[in-house]
C-alpha positions in Angstrom: -87.4 -114.5 -45.2 -90.2 -116.0 -47.1 -88.4 -117.5 -50.1 -85.5 -120.0 -50.1 -84.6 -119.7 -53.8 -81.7 -118.0 -55.5 -82.2 -116.4 -59.0 -78.4 -116.5 -59.8 -75.1 -117.4 -58.2 -73.9 -115.3 -55.1 -70.3 -114.9 -54.0 -66.8 -114.3 -55.5 -66.9 -112.3 -58.8 -65.4 -113.3 -61.2 -65.6 -116.8 -60.0 -62.6 -119.1 -60.0 -64.7 -122.2 -60.3 -66.8 -123.5 -63.2 -70.5 -122.5 -63.3 -72.8 -119.6 -64.3 -71.8 -116.1 -63.9 -71.9 -114.7 -60.4 -74.4 -111.8 -60.3 -74.8 -110.9 -56.6 -78.3 -109.7 -57.0 -79.4 -107.7 -53.8 -82.3 -110.1 -52.8 -79.9 -113.1 -53.4 -77.2 -111.6 -51.4 -79.5 -110.9 -48.4 -80.9 -114.5 -48.6 -77.4 -116.0 -48.5 -76.7 -113.9 -45.4 -79.8 -115.1 -43.7 -79.0 -118.7 -44.6 -75.5 -118.5 -43.3 -76.7 -116.9 -40.0 -79.3 -119.7 -39.7 -76.4 -122.2 -39.9 -74.5 -120.4 -37.1 -72.2 -118.3 -39.3 -72.2 -114.6 -38.4 -73.8 -112.3 -37.5 -73.6 -110.8 -41.1 -76.2 -108.0 -40.9 -78.9 -107.2 -43.5 -76.8 -105.6 -46.3 -77.9 -106.5 -49.8 -74.4 -105.8 -51.2 -71.6 -108.4 -51.5 -68.5 -107.6 -49.3 -65.4 -109.3 -47.9 -67.2 -110.3 -44.7 -69.8 -112.3 -46.6 -67.2 -114.0 -48.9 -65.2 -115.0 -45.8 -68.4 -116.4 -44.2 -69.3 -118.4 -47.4 -65.8 -119.8 -47.3 -66.0 -120.6 -43.6 -69.2 -122.5 -44.1 -67.9 -124.5 -47.1 -64.7 -125.4 -45.1 -66.9 -126.4 -42.1 -69.0 -128.5 -44.5 -65.9 -130.4 -45.7 -65.1 -128.6 -49.0 -61.5 -129.3 -49.9 -61.4 -126.2 -52.1 -63.9 -123.6 -51.1 -64.8 -121.4 -54.1 -66.8 -118.7 -52.1 -69.8 -119.2 -54.4 -73.4 -120.3 -53.6 -75.1 -121.6 -56.7 -78.9 -121.9 -57.0 -79.6 -125.6 -56.1 -75.9 -126.3 -55.8 -74.1 -128.2 -53.1 -73.5 -125.2 -50.8 -77.1 -124.1 -51.1 -78.5 -127.6 -50.4 -76.3 -127.8 -47.3 -77.4 -124.4 -46.1 -81.1 -125.1 -46.7 -82.1 -127.5 -43.8 -80.8 -125.0 -41.1 -82.6 -122.2 -42.9 -85.9 -124.0 -43.1 -85.6 -124.9 -39.4 -85.1 -121.2 -38.5 -88.1 -120.2 -40.6 -90.2 -122.7 -38.8 -88.9 -121.6 -35.4 -89.6 -117.9 -36.3 -93.1 -118.7 -37.6 -93.8 -120.6 -34.3 -92.3 -117.7 -32.2 -94.4 -115.1 -34.0 -97.5 -116.9 -32.8 -96.2 -117.2 -29.2 -96.8 -114.6 -26.5 -93.7 -113.0 -25.1 -92.8 -113.2 -21.4 -92.0 -109.9 -19.8 -89.7 -110.2 -16.8 -88.8 -107.4 -14.5 -85.1 -107.9 -13.6 -82.9 -105.3 -11.8 -85.3 -102.5 -12.7 -85.4 -103.4 -16.4 -88.0 -105.2 -18.5 -86.7 -108.2 -20.4 -88.7 -109.9 -23.1 -88.2 -113.6 -24.0 -90.3 -116.4 -25.3 -92.2 -118.8 -23.1 -89.7 -121.5 -24.1 -86.7 -119.4 -23.1 -88.4 -118.4 -19.9 -89.1 -121.9 -18.9 -85.5 -122.9 -19.8 -84.0 -120.3 -17.6 -86.5 -121.0 -14.8 -85.7 -124.7 -14.9 -82.0 -123.9 -14.9 -82.4 -121.7 -11.8 -84.3 -124.4 -10.0 -81.7 -127.0 -11.0 -78.9 -124.8 -9.7 -80.8 -124.0 -6.5 -81.9 -127.6 -5.6 -78.5 -128.9 -4.3 -78.2 -125.8 -2.2 -81.7 -126.2 -0.8 -81.1 -129.8 0.0 -77.9 -128.9 1.8 -79.8 -126.3 3.7 -82.4 -128.8 4.8 -79.7 -131.4 5.8 -78.2 -128.6 7.9 -81.5 -128.2 9.6 -81.9 -132.0 10.2 -78.3 -132.2 11.6 -79.0 -129.3 14.0 -82.4 -130.8 15.0 -80.9 -134.1 15.7 -78.1 -132.5 17.9 -80.7 -130.6 19.8 -82.9 -133.5 20.3 -80.0 -135.5 21.7 -79.5 -133.0 24.4 -83.2 -132.8 25.1 -83.3 -136.5 25.3 -80.5 -136.5 27.9 -82.2 -133.8 29.9 -85.4 -135.9 29.9 -83.3 -139.0 31.2 -84.0 -141.0 28.1 -80.3 -141.9 28.1 -80.2 -142.6 31.8 -80.3 -140.7 35.1 -76.6 -140.4 35.3 -76.2 -138.6 31.9 -79.1 -136.3 32.8 -77.7 -135.4 36.1 -74.2 -134.7 34.6 -75.7 -132.5 31.9 -77.7 -130.6 34.5 -74.7 -130.1 36.6 -72.7 -128.7 33.6 -75.5 -126.4 32.6 -76.0 -125.1 36.1 -72.3 -124.7 36.9 -71.4 -123.1 33.6 -74.6 -120.9 33.5 -75.1 -122.5 30.1 -78.5 -121.7 28.4 -80.2 -124.5 26.3 -81.0 -123.6 22.7 -84.2 -121.5 22.3 -87.0 -123.8 21.5 -88.9 -121.0 19.6 -85.9 -120.9 17.2 -86.1 -124.6 16.8 -89.8 -124.4 16.0 -89.3 -121.6 13.4 -86.6 -123.7 11.7 -88.9 -126.7 11.6 -91.7 -124.7 10.1 -89.5 -122.9 7.5 -87.9 -126.2 6.5 -91.2 -127.8 5.9 -92.3 -124.9 3.7 -89.1 -125.0 1.7 -89.5 -128.8 1.2 -93.1 -128.3 -0.2 -91.8 -125.5 -2.5 -89.1 -127.8 -3.8 -91.5 -130.6 -4.6 -93.9 -128.1 -6.3 -91.0 -126.8 -8.5 -92.9 -123.5 -8.2 -90.4 -120.7 -8.4 -92.7 -118.2 -6.8 -93.1 -120.5 -3.7 -89.4 -121.1 -3.7 -88.7 -117.3 -3.8 -90.9 -116.9 -0.8 -89.7 -120.0 1.2 -85.9 -120.0 0.6 -85.1 -116.6 2.3 -87.4 -117.5 5.2 -85.6 -120.9 5.5 -82.2 -119.4 5.3 -83.1 -116.9 8.1 -84.8 -119.5 10.4 -82.2 -122.2 9.9 -79.3 -119.8 10.3 -80.7 -118.4 13.6 -81.3 -121.9 15.0 -77.9 -123.0 13.9 -76.3 -120.0 15.4 -78.0 -120.5 18.8 -77.2 -124.2 18.8 -73.5 -123.5 18.0 -73.5 -121.0 20.9 -74.9 -123.6 23.1 -72.3 -126.3 22.0 -69.4 -124.0 22.5 -70.6 -123.1 26.0 -71.3 -126.7 27.0 -68.3 -128.4 25.7 -65.9 -125.7 24.8 -65.9 -127.0 21.2 -68.4 -128.0 18.5 -66.3 -130.7 17.3 -68.0 -133.5 19.2 -71.2 -133.0 17.2 -72.2 -133.3 13.6 -70.7 -130.7 11.3 -72.9 -127.7 11.2 -73.0 -125.8 7.9 -72.8 -122.0 7.9 -75.8 -120.6 6.1 -75.3 -117.9 3.6 -77.9 -116.2 1.6 -78.6 -117.2 -2.0 -81.6 -114.9 -2.1 -79.4 -111.9 -2.7 -79.5 -112.8 -6.3 -82.5 -111.0 -7.9 -82.9 -113.6 -10.6 -85.0 -115.8 -8.2 -87.5 -112.9 -7.5 -87.5 -111.7 -11.1 -88.6 -115.1 -12.4 -91.0 -115.8 -9.6 -94.0 -113.8 -10.9 -93.7 -113.0 -14.6 -96.3 -111.1 -16.7 -97.2 -112.6 -20.0 -97.6 -110.0 -22.8 -98.0 -110.4 -26.6 -95.2 -108.0 -27.6 -97.6 -106.0 -29.8 -96.1 -103.6 -32.2 -92.7 -105.4 -32.0 -91.2 -106.9 -35.1 -89.7 -110.4 -35.0 -86.2 -108.9 -35.5 -86.7 -106.5 -32.6 -88.1 -109.2 -30.4 -85.1 -111.4 -31.2 -82.6 -108.7 -30.1 -84.5 -107.9 -27.0 -84.9 -111.6 -26.2 -81.3 -112.4 -26.9 -79.8 -109.7 -24.7 -82.4 -110.2 -22.0 -82.1 -114.1 -21.8 -78.3 -113.7 -21.6 -78.6 -111.5 -18.5 -80.9 -114.0 -16.9 -78.7 -117.0 -17.8 -75.6 -115.1 -16.5 -77.5 -114.4 -13.3 -78.6 -118.0 -13.0 -74.9 -119.2 -13.4 -73.8 -116.8 -10.7 -76.5 -118.2 -8.4 -75.3 -121.7 -9.2 -71.7 -120.8 -8.1 -73.0 -119.4 -4.8 -75.4 -122.4 -4.2 -72.6 -124.9 -4.9 -70.4 -123.4 -2.3 -67.8 -121.8 -4.6 -66.0 -118.7 -3.3 -67.8 -115.8 -5.0 -68.7 -112.4 -3.6 -72.0 -110.7 -4.0 -70.2 -107.7 -5.7 -68.3 -110.1 -8.0 -71.4 -111.8 -9.1 -73.4 -108.6 -9.6 -70.5 -107.2 -11.6 -70.4 -110.3 -13.8 -74.1 -110.1 -14.5 -73.9 -106.4 -15.3 -71.0 -107.1 -17.7 -72.7 -109.9 -19.5 -75.9 -107.8 -19.7 -74.1 -104.8 -21.1 -72.1 -106.8 -23.7 -75.2 -108.7 -24.7 -77.2 -105.5 -25.1 -74.4 -103.7 -27.1 -73.7 -106.6 -29.5 -77.4 -107.3 -29.9 -78.1 -103.7 -30.7 -75.3 -103.2 -33.3 -77.7 -102.8 -36.2 -77.9 -99.1 -37.0 -75.3 -97.2 -38.9 -72.0 -96.9 -37.2 -71.1 -93.2 -36.5 -68.7 -91.7 -39.1 -66.4 -90.6 -36.3 -65.8 -94.1 -35.2 -65.2 -95.2 -38.8 -62.5 -92.4 -39.1 -60.9 -93.4 -35.8 -60.8 -97.1 -36.8 -59.3 -96.2 -40.1 -56.7 -94.0 -38.4 -55.7 -96.9 -36.1 -55.3 -99.6 -38.7 -54.0 -97.6 -41.7 -50.3 -97.6 -40.7 -50.3 -101.4 -40.5 -51.9 -101.8 -43.8 -50.2 -99.1 -45.9 -47.2 -101.2 -46.2 -49.3 -103.9 -48.0 -50.3 -101.6 -50.8 -47.3 -99.7 -52.4 -49.3 -97.1 -54.3 -51.2 -95.8 -51.2 -49.5 -93.6 -48.6 -50.6 -94.1 -44.9 -52.6 -91.0 -45.2 -54.3 -92.1 -48.4 -54.9 -95.5 -47.0 -56.5 -94.0 -43.9 -58.9 -91.9 -46.1 -59.7 -94.9 -48.3 -60.5 -97.2 -45.3 -62.6 -94.5 -43.6 -64.7 -94.0 -46.8 -65.1 -97.8 -47.2 -66.2 -98.4 -43.6 -68.7 -95.6 -43.7 -70.0 -96.9 -46.9 -70.0 -100.5 -48.4 -67.9 -101.7 -45.4 -70.6 -101.2 -42.8 -71.1 -104.8 -42.2 -67.4 -105.3 -41.7 -67.1 -102.6 -39.1 -70.3 -103.8 -37.3 -68.8 -107.3 -37.1 -65.5 -105.9 -35.9 -67.2 -103.7 -33.3 -69.2 -106.6 -32.0 -66.1 -108.8 -31.5 -64.3 -106.0 -29.8 -67.2 -105.5 -27.3 -67.1 -109.2 -26.5 -63.3 -109.1 -25.9 -63.7 -106.1 -23.7 -66.2 -108.1 -21.7 -63.8 -110.9 -21.3 -61.1 -108.4 -19.9 -63.6 -106.8 -17.6 -64.7 -110.2 -16.1 -61.0 -110.9 -15.3 -61.3 -108.1 -12.8 -59.5 -105.5 -14.8 -60.9 -102.3 -16.2 -60.0 -102.1 -19.9 -58.4 -98.9 -21.1 -59.1 -96.9 -24.3 -55.7 -98.0 -25.6 -56.7 -101.7 -25.2 -60.0 -101.0 -26.9 -58.0 -99.4 -29.8 -55.6 -102.3 -30.0 -58.5 -104.9 -30.0 -60.4 -103.1 -32.8 -57.1 -102.5 -34.8 -56.2 -106.3 -34.6 -59.6 -107.5 -35.6 -60.1 -105.0 -38.3 -56.7 -105.6 -39.7 -57.4 -109.3 -40.1 -60.8 -108.5 -41.7 -59.4 -106.1 -44.2 -56.2 -108.0 -45.0 -58.1 -110.9 -46.6 -60.6 -108.8 -48.5 -60.1 -105.1 -49.2 -56.3 -105.0 -49.1 -56.1 -108.3 -51.1 -58.2 -106.7 -53.9 -56.1 -103.5 -53.8 -52.9 -105.6 -54.2 -54.4 -107.6 -56.9 -55.5 -104.4 -58.7 -52.0 -102.9 -58.5 -50.6 -105.8 -60.4 -53.3 -105.9 -63.0 -53.1 -102.2 -63.6 -49.3 -102.4 -64.3 -50.1 -104.7 -67.2 -53.3 -103.0 -68.3 -51.7 -99.6 -68.2 -49.2 -100.6 -70.9 -52.0 -102.1 -72.9 -54.1 -98.9 -72.7 -51.2 -96.6 -73.7 -50.0 -98.7 -76.6 -53.2 -100.1 -77.8 -55.4 -97.0 -77.6 -53.9 -93.7 -76.4 -50.7 -93.7 -78.5 -52.4 -94.7 -81.8 -55.1 -92.0 -81.3 -52.7 -89.4 -80.4 -50.3 -90.3 -83.2 -53.1 -90.0 -85.8 -53.9 -86.5 -84.6 -50.3 -85.3 -84.5 -48.4 -86.8 -87.4 -49.1 -85.4 -91.0 -48.7 -88.9 -92.4 -50.1 -92.3 -91.5 -47.4 -94.0 -93.5 -45.0 -94.6 -90.6 -43.1 -97.9 -90.5 -44.0 -100.3 -87.8 -40.4 -100.4 -86.6 -40.4 -96.6 -86.2 -43.7 -96.7 -84.4 -42.2 -99.2 -82.0 -39.3 -96.8 -81.3 -41.6 -93.9 -80.9 -43.9 -95.8 -78.4 -40.8 -97.1 -76.5 -39.5 -93.5 -76.1 -42.8 -92.0 -75.2 -43.7 -94.9 -72.8 -40.6 -94.2 -70.8 -41.8 -90.6 -70.2 -45.5 -91.0 -69.6 -46.0 -94.6 -68.1 -45.5 -93.6 -64.5 -47.9 -90.6 -64.8 -50.5 -92.8 -66.4 -50.2 -95.3 -63.5 -50.7 -92.4 -61.1 -53.9 -91.3 -62.9 -55.2 -94.8 -62.4 -54.3 -94.9 -58.8 -55.8 -91.5 -58.2 -59.0 -92.8 -59.7 -59.2 -95.6 -57.3 -58.4 -93.4 -54.3 -61.0 -90.9 -55.1 -63.8 -92.9 -56.6 -63.6 -96.6 -55.4 -65.9 -97.6 -52.6 -63.9 -100.7 -51.6 -66.6 -103.1 -52.7 -65.2 -103.4 -56.3 -63.3 -106.5 -57.4 -59.7 -106.3 -58.9 -61.0 -106.4 -62.4 -63.6 -103.7 -61.7 -60.9 -101.3 -60.2 -58.6 -102.1 -63.2 -61.3 -101.1 -65.6 -62.0 -98.0 -63.6 -58.3 -96.9 -63.7 -58.2 -97.6 -67.4 -61.2 -95.5 -68.2 -59.8 -92.6 -66.0 -56.5 -92.7 -67.8 -58.2 -92.7 -71.3 -60.1 -89.5 -70.4 -57.4 -87.6 -68.3 -56.6 -84.3 -70.2 -53.3 -83.7 -68.3 -52.1 -87.1 -69.4 -53.2 -86.6 -73.0 -51.3 -83.2 -73.0 -48.2 -85.0 -71.7 -48.4 -87.8 -74.4 -48.9 -85.1 -77.1 -45.8 -83.2 -75.9 -43.5 -86.3 -75.7 -44.9 -87.9 -78.9 -44.3 -84.5 -80.8 -40.6 -84.5 -79.5 -40.1 -88.1 -80.7 -41.6 -87.4 -84.1 -39.4 -84.4 -84.7 -36.4 -86.3 -83.5 -37.0 -89.0 -86.1 -37.8 -86.3 -88.6 -41.5 -87.2 -89.0 -43.5 -84.1 -90.0 -46.1 -83.1 -87.5 -49.4 -81.0 -88.0 
């Protein structure tokens, strides 16, 4: 991504708007993909070929940018190009800066995650932010417990008067009530102090060491104090509310971020680092969010949290890694699922022919389309899983079918429908303008045939061969088209196939000979 310059227009061809001819040169197409992605449109992949997905993305950007009539074309130095440029330059600058930065390697749940120092610091700050309210409530818990404990100590030491001290002593003695253990109180004081210092330092490593210790010590002291209060009064309601301590340290994100190892990411391309970073940081951010739920007192089970983190990590890894060629088997399956819904939109293709055509398209020029569809399907599966339901194979098929149907309907199928209409007109033109005159010159003994008779001959022959000529054109598209062709290109392909088809020429010769004899025109 070194140059931000187009050599020629990129987009819909032929264009519907005024301007230079759209050439869709490979380098220009790739640049437009990258510029759109830099402006948060995509992902669009690295294909250098124009496809329906890219046209849709250009239109989406133009619509977002306020175009009343998006023309799906990016002209060199044009309005769309100028609006894409700032975001693209910003990304170039960020990538140049990131390339010079060391990567941070974090060991999380047995996996190594790479991210930039900025990403690492952002997640670390987020973790501390989410933990701080919880740690403060934990320390308030300790303070409340300590104040309650001191009250009973003060009474025992007659600071509130001899009568209260004697009454308390009688209750303790008569009920065989044991005062809270002083050693548990001291441990709670020590652990709380350590946690307070860790909070002030904002050092996640110190927090990672201090928090579990404080939870354990404060929890033990609270439990013993609660035991004492229940025994002494029969109820804990006469004292300050004592919070139940639950462990936040069960989330490994704290430990994972406490002692990172800085590495340079040697041998890793910027693209690979971005995928590794994107998936990895997503896992850490998800874990931090779950930690925040727990720390803020929301009802969330450890299993539910771990499950959510695993799902986010899996989805992030899968969508980030969809870059290699999609297996042909999946392209075949996807075509099989969506073909019955699309076949009715293109009259000249049966469901079976539509299935084969889509499978070939997805395995070839439609790779970016199927990658985008698969990425969206994986994300949708993640949403289903996080609702607590295990998605079935049938649901996955339905999701892929729905997304692929929408993607193909506006691109591939629209082109096929447009071709069908154009070929109906072009077919007549090819027969009457080229094939009939050529065959007539070879069959008739004379060239001196009145135009009115020629018109009759062509009308009679047309009725017999037109449908067959249409089929030849359709067959050429089914067997040769890749799906990336425009309506005009497919129409031209069909016309050339009809003009060269020997079986069609034989049929025209037979019908033309019959018509000539019928009208008593001598044949060779």
